[in-house]
N, C-alpha and C positions, 0 to 999 in steps of 0.2 A: 456501414456499421448499423447494427440493429440492437436496440436495448434488450429485446427478448432473447438475444443470444448470450447475454451476460447475466451474472448472478446479482440480483437486487439486494441492496443493503438498507437497513432502517435505522436512522438516528433516534435520539430520545423523543423528539416531537412526533416523528412518524410512528414510532412504536406506540405512543400514547393514543394517537389517532386510530391506529389499527385496533387497539383494545376497545376504544369507544365504539367504533363502527361494528366490531364483532358482536357486541351486545345489542346495539341499536338495530342493525339490519339482519343479523343472523341468530339472535337469541343466545349467543354464547357469552353468558355473564362471567364476571370475574371469578366466581367460585368454580365454575366449570373449567375455565382455563387454568386456574391454580391447581385443581385436582389433576388435570392432565399433565401439567408441567411437573408436578411432584411425583406422580407415579412413573412417568417416563425417566425422570432423573434417578429415582430409586432403583429402577431396573438396570440402568446403566452402571450405577455404583455397585450393585450386586454382581453384574457381569465382570466388572473390572477387578473385583476383590473376591471372586469365587475361589481362587486358589489359596486365599488366606483362611486357614482353618478356624481361627478365632478372631474375626475382625471386630474392632471396637471403633465406633464412629462418634465424633463430637459435632453437633450441629449448632452453629452460631447464628441466631435469628435476630434480625433488626426489627425496627418498629413498623415497617411498612409491608406491602404485599410481597416483597422479596423474602421477608421473614416468614410470611405465610406459606410461601413455596417451601421454605425449609422445614416448617412444621409438618407439611404433608409428606415430605421426603422422610422425616423421622418416623412418622406413623407407619408408612409402608415398609421401611426397613425393620421396624420392631415386629411387624406382622410376619416377617420372614425369619424371625429369631435372632436378629442382629442386636448386639449390645449397643445401645445408643444413649448418649448424654445430650440433653437439650438445654440450651441456655437462651433466655429471652429477656427483654427489657422489663423492668419492674412496672413501668407505666403501661396503661391500657392502650391497645392498638385499635384499629378499625373494627367494626362489627364482624367482618369476615375473619380477620386475624384472631379475634377473641373466640370465634366459633371453632377455629382450628385448634386453639389451645384447649377448649373444652373437650374436644374429641380425644385429645391425648390424655387429659385428666381422667376421662371415663375409662381409659385403659390402665389406670393407676400408674401413669408415667409422671415422674417428678419433673417439673419445669424449674430449672435452676436460674438464679438471678444472673443476668448478663453483666451486671455492674460489679460482681465479686471476682475481681481479677485473680486473687490468690487461688480460689477454688478452680477457676478455669485452668490455671497453670498446673495445679495438682492433678486434675482429671485428664488434662492434656498429655501428661507424661505417659498415661496408660493407653491412650487411643492410638489407632493406626492410621486414622484419616480424619481430616477436618473438612466439614462442609461450610462454605462461606455463603450465608444467606443474609448478610447484614444490610446491604444497600443495592438496589437495582439500577436500571437505566435512568430513572428519573431523579437521581441525586443531583442537587443544585449547588450546594456550597462545598467548601473544603472540609476534609476530615480533620477534626480537632479533638483535643481533650482525651476522654476515656477511649473513644473509638480509635483514635490515632495510636494510643498505647496498645490496644487490643490487636490492631492490624500489624503493628511492629512485632508483637509476640507471635502471631500466626506465621509471619514471614521468617522468623528466626527459630521456629519450633523444630524444624527438621522433619515435620510430618508431611505426608501427601495432602494436597489441598485441592478440592473440587469447588469451583465457584458456580453459583446458579445465576443464569442470565448474563451476568458480567462480573468480573472481579471488583469487589467493593472499592470505591474510590477512583476508578478509571472513568474518564470522560468518554462516553461512547461516540461522541461526535468528533472529537479532536485527537484522541489518544493521549491526552495529557493526564498526568496524575494530580489529583486534588490533595496535594500535600502528602498523603499516604494512600497506598493502594495495595490490595492483596496480590501476591504473586502466586497464581494458580498453576498447578500441573495440568489441569484440565478444566475447561469452561464449557458448561452445558447451557447454551443460549436458546431462547424461545422465539418462534416465529421466523425471524431472519437474522442473519449475522449483522454486525454493526460496523460502521465506517471506522470508528476509533480502534477496532481490533487490528487494523492494518496501518495505523499511523503512529509515528513517534514511539512512545514507550508502550503502546498497546500490545504488540506481539510478545514482549517480555513478560507481561502480566497475564495474558490470556493462556499461554501455554498451548497445549493441544486444544482443538475446538471441535465440538459436536453440536449440531443444530437440530432441534426438535420443532416440528410444526405446531404441536399441541392442539391441532384442530382448526387453525385459521384457514379459511377458504383461499385457494390459490389466487382467485380473481381479486380478492381484497388485498393480498400481499403485493401483487404486481401493480395494482392500481395506485396504491399509496406510496410504494417504494419506487419512485420514478426519477430520482435525482442522483443517487449514488449507487455505483455498481462495482463488482469485482471482476477483474480480468482473469479468466481461468485457463489452465493449461490446454484443454481440448480445443478451445477457440483459437488460441495462439497456433497450435499445430495445424489447424484447418486453414489458417491464413498464410502459412509459409509458402512462397512460390515454389512450384515444382518444375524442374527441367524436363522437357520432353526429349525422347531419343534423337529427334531430328533438329533440335534447337541449335543455333549458332550464337556467337557472342553478341551480334547485333540485336538479337531478340531479348537479351538480358539487360538492356538499358545502358545509358552512358551518363555517369555522374560527373558533374563539375564541382571540384572542391576549391573554394576560395579561402585560403588559410596560409599561415606561416610566414610572417615577416622575419627580418633578420633577428636572430636571438631566440626565435620561437619556431624554428624549422620542425622540431619534433611534433608540434601540433598538426602540421600538414601531413607528415609521414604517418602518424597514427590514424588520422581520419581517412586518408587515402587507402592504406593497407587494410584497414578494418572494413571499408566498403567493398574491397575486392573479396575479402573473406566471406562477406555476406552474399556473394554471388553475382554482383553486378558485372556486366560484360566489359565495359570500359570505365576507366577512371582517368580524368584529366585534372591535373593539379595546377592551378594558377596562383601566383604569389607575387607580392611586391619585389621579391628577390629576382624574378625573371626579367625585371626592367633593365638590369645591367648584366648582359651575358658574360662580360669579362669577370664579374664578381662570382656568379653562380650559374653555370650554364647547364643546358639540358644533358649533355653527356655525364656530368657529375651527378645529376639527379638520377639517371638511369642506373648508375652504379649503386646508389643508396637504396632505391626502391625500384627494382626491375618491373617492367610492364606498366608502370604509371606514366601516362603521357604528361607533357608540360606545355603550358601555353601562357603567353604574356597577358597581363590584365588589360593592356592597351589594345590588344588584338581586336579589330572590329568584328571578327568571326568568333569571338569568345563564346557566345551562347548557341552557335550553330550546331545542330545535331545532338544537343544535350537533352536528356529526358528528365533531369532533376538537378538541383543545386544544393550544396551544403556550404554555408558561409559563416565565417566568424572565428574559428579557433586560431588564436595567435595572429590574427590578421591586422590588428591595430585599430585605433578608434579615430583615425584621421578622416579628411575630406574624401579620400579615395574610397573608403568603406561606405560612406554615405552615398556617393555617386553610384556605386555598384548596387546598393539596395534600391535606390530609386529606379535604376535601369531594370532590375528584376521585377519590380512592381508593375512594369509596363508589359510584362510577358505573361504567359499562361503556365509557366513552369512551376511545379511544386518545389518549395524551398524549405530547408530546415535552417533556422537562424540560431546561432549559439554564440556564447562568449562575447568577444568584442563587437560583433555585429548586433547583438542584443543591446549592448550598452549604447551603441549609436542610435538604435531605434528609440530608446528611452530619451536620450539626451536631445535628439533632434525632433522628437515627437512625430515619428513617421507613421503613426497609426491613423486610421486602421490599415492593417495589412490584408492581403488576399486571404479569404477564408480557408484555402487549401494549403496555407503555410503552417509550419510548426515552430514554436519558440521553445528552447530547452534551457531555461535558467535554473540555477540553484537558488536557495532561499535568499542569500545575500544579494544576488542580482535582481530577483523579482522585487525585493524590498524597495529598490530605487523607483519603481513605478508609483509607490505610495508614500515615499518620503518617510520610511520607517526602517527598522532593523530586521535582519534575517531571523533573529530570535522571535520577534513579534510575528513574522510570517508563519513560523513553525507552530505558533500557538493555535493556529487554525489553518492548516495547509490547504484543505479543500476550498474553504471560503475564499482565500486570497488567490488561489489558482483560477477559480471561476471568475472572480472580479477582474483578474488580469486578462483572461480570455475575452470577456465582454469589452474591455477597453481596447485590446489589441485587434479584435475582430477575427482572431484565428485560434487554432489549437495551442494550448500551453501545456508542456510536459515539465512539471516541477520536479526536479531531481532531488533525491534524498532517500530517507528511510521511512516508509517506502515511497517510491515515486508515485505521483498522481498525475493523471491526464485530464485536463479540463476543456470542455467545449461549451461556451456560453454558461448555461445554468445547470450543467451536468458534470459529474466528476467520476472518474474510474480509478480504483486502487490497483496498483501493480504489485502483487504480494511476493516480490522476489528481490533478493539482494541482502547485503550485510556490510559491515563497516570496512571490509577489505577494499571496497570501492572508494573509500575516503582518501584518495591520493591523486596527485596531479596527473592529467592525461586521460583518466578514465572517461571523462566527459567528451573528449575528442573522439574516442572510440565509439561512444554512443551516437555522436553526430554522424560518423561514417556509416553506422548501421542504419539509422533512419534514412539518410540520403540514398543509400543503396536500395533499400526496399521501395522507396518512392520511385527511384529510377527504374525499378523492375515492375512498375505499374500498380503497386499497392496504393490505395487512397491514403491521404495524409493521416487519418485517424488510425487505420490498421497498421501503417508503417511505424508510427510512434509507439503504439501499444505493444506491438510484437517486438520491436527493437528494445524497448525498456524491459520487457519480460525476459527476453534472452540475455540482455546485459546483466540483469540481476541474477539470473540463473548461473551465469559464468562465475560470479563471486561465490555462490553457494556450492557449485561444483568444486571450486578450488579448495574450500575448507572441508568439504565432505571427503575429499581424496587424502586428507590428513595433513595438508599444508597449513601453515600458520597465516592468519589474516594479515599480519604486518608485512609478509613477504611478497604479496601480490604486487606486480607492477603493471602499468597500463598495457605494455606490449604483450603481456601474458594472455590478455583477454582474447585477442584474435587467434592465438595459438591453440586455446582450448575450445574455441567456437565450434570446430567441426564435430567434436564429441557431443556437445550440448545439442546442436542441431539434429544430430543423428538420434539422440534420445527423444527429442521432441517429436520427430517424425514417426 
């Protein structure tokens, strides 16, 4: 894994530092950057609305530099003959913001009071587009009072909305909404994209996204945005293993699946079959069920899932000839699972740890684990590491995933919308998936995917990132094909996998 192969992201603190160093080291002061942001945004708005014969734009400007960006946008739209209504706070802003106001006044443009809600509603009826320039990435507190009412009106207006830099009220670090947040159809962000655009409620508020450099040097962006990254499609496609014409099954790896106690056989089936679909050469499934051959024998297994091999957990040859291990789905949280984990720690095998096995790791404090292992908890499971709730974890998914990775000593793939992959003090967003995956068994499928890719010689990071991206893409493919989100079942994922892999390649 190389950071320079990924798309860097900048949170609020990093964005502020980039702004500071742009002026200090490169002479790009706030006015230069504001003008660049404004003119590029105005051009994009013109391009988007060139088919509208008589566009009318309302620009809502806040008290800070985001409002200044909006004032620049308004000036450039007006210079192109667009009908623009500009609303600003009654109170004075910074020297730079006031300078932008003066430039509009010099053009005989009326600046309306942002506090007059009734006038905003009246003028809003006639406009075709609202530009949100209320609050930028530096917003600290919750949206309250008048601004909350204003944002509620924007969201209910039925008008197209374009947000500058970030939808006002969205936390760009966590994707949380600060009580109220603008729901944009399009967000025009500056410098780099932001982590919060891919977390929790972020995607719903950002809408479509376009990124403008506005003149920041590439070296500055790459130097300061070094902790959060976006996994992109082209990288995933480049990592997918390729079968060569002369390859045979032994060259495609052998995954051992430790899963599925009595009553949870489905977890073992899903993980094993999903691993086969992901291209691994052999799958051996070992389960507590195999300890009693009279209860559930190998011939019965072969009828349920052909081509999957079976092996007893007590077999001294259990780990022989295996190239990776997936442990946990429906396995149980007893002493046997603990002993299996301890035995695996003594090997050099890559391991993906899910569900019950993760629970045992936390309860028995088996950390640190080998660095080339992958943990795949959801928020509720990860919360046990910190004696908190899953809801609290979701308030800052990246931060807790990184803390968990530091404590566990290995990679942590925190499942959810969207999933994030953490390795020590770095975090990668996986921008794929939807709520169709919120169903039992889908995590078992993901475990099979990760295990199969590790068995086929992908390193742990690549296996986890590729598997999560593909897993999320399956849910998106399901809904894009016209199927309802509620109807997806875990076993459907492996069946549509061939089509998604073909598209990726």
